[in-house]
N, C-alpha and C positions, 0 to 999 in steps of 0.2 A: 504494499499499499504506499503510495506516495502522497503524504500529507504535507501541506505547507501552512505556515502561519507567519504573519507579519507582526512582529513585536517591536514596538518603539518605546523605550523607557527613557525618560528625561526629555530634554529639548535643548535647543540652542537659540537663545534670544539675541545673540550678538554681544552680550555683555559678560557671559560666562563661558568662554571658549574652553576652559579646563574641564567643565562639567561633562562634555561629550567629546572624547578624544577622537573617535572614529565610528562610523556606521558600517556594519558588515552583516553578512548573511550566515545563518547557521541552520542546517536542516532540522526540522522538528525532532526527528528521531535521534539526532546527535545530542540534543539538549538533555535527553534522559538516558543516554547510553553510558553505562558505568566506565567504559574505556576512556571517556573524555573527562572523567571526574578526578580531581586531585586537589591541591591547595595552591594558594598564591601567598607568597611571603612579602609582607609590607611592614615598613616602620612608620608608625604614626609620628607626626611632627611633635617634638617635645619628649618623646620616649627614647629610652636608651637602647632598647632591643627590638628586634623584629618579631612579628607574630605571623602564624599561618592562618589563612582564611580559606573556607571551602570555595572551590572554583570549578568552572567548566573550561577546559582547554580545547580549542578547535581551530584548525587552520592557522596556527600562529597567533591566535587571539585568546584573550583571557576574559572570562565573565566572572566577576567577583563582587563582593560588597553588596550594596543596595540592589544593583542590577541582578546579581545572583539570587538575592532574596525574592525579588519580583518574579524572576524566571521560575523559581521553585514553586511559588504560589500559583503561577499560571499552569505549570505542569500538573499540580495537584487538582486544580479545577477541571482541566480537560480530562484527566484520568477519572475523576469522579463522574463527570458527565458521560463518558464512554461506558463506565460501569453501570450507570443507571439505564442507559440505552440497551445494554445487553440483557439486563434483568427484566425489562419491560414493566417497571413498577407503575401502578396507576398514578395519575397526577395528584399532588397534595391538595390542590385547590379545585373544588368542583366548578364547572363552567355554568352551573344552573343559577 
């Protein structure tokens, strides 16, 4: 199955060019593929040591931080929706 999704997190208003470094494409299947899961090491300003953060690595790009969190939530939502579709639950709200 070839599923596609367009996900745009954040934005660029011309005043915050550091907020979005680059826009790139990642296949939906790659976002949930464990082979692309790892960590990203980053040192917060003002801290003396680096920390590891969960990340998705794909095509030389790294999705981490808030974008990673949004992506995880999105994947959970579509996984739940697909699960509901397979089980054919009746609607929660009656149309009457």
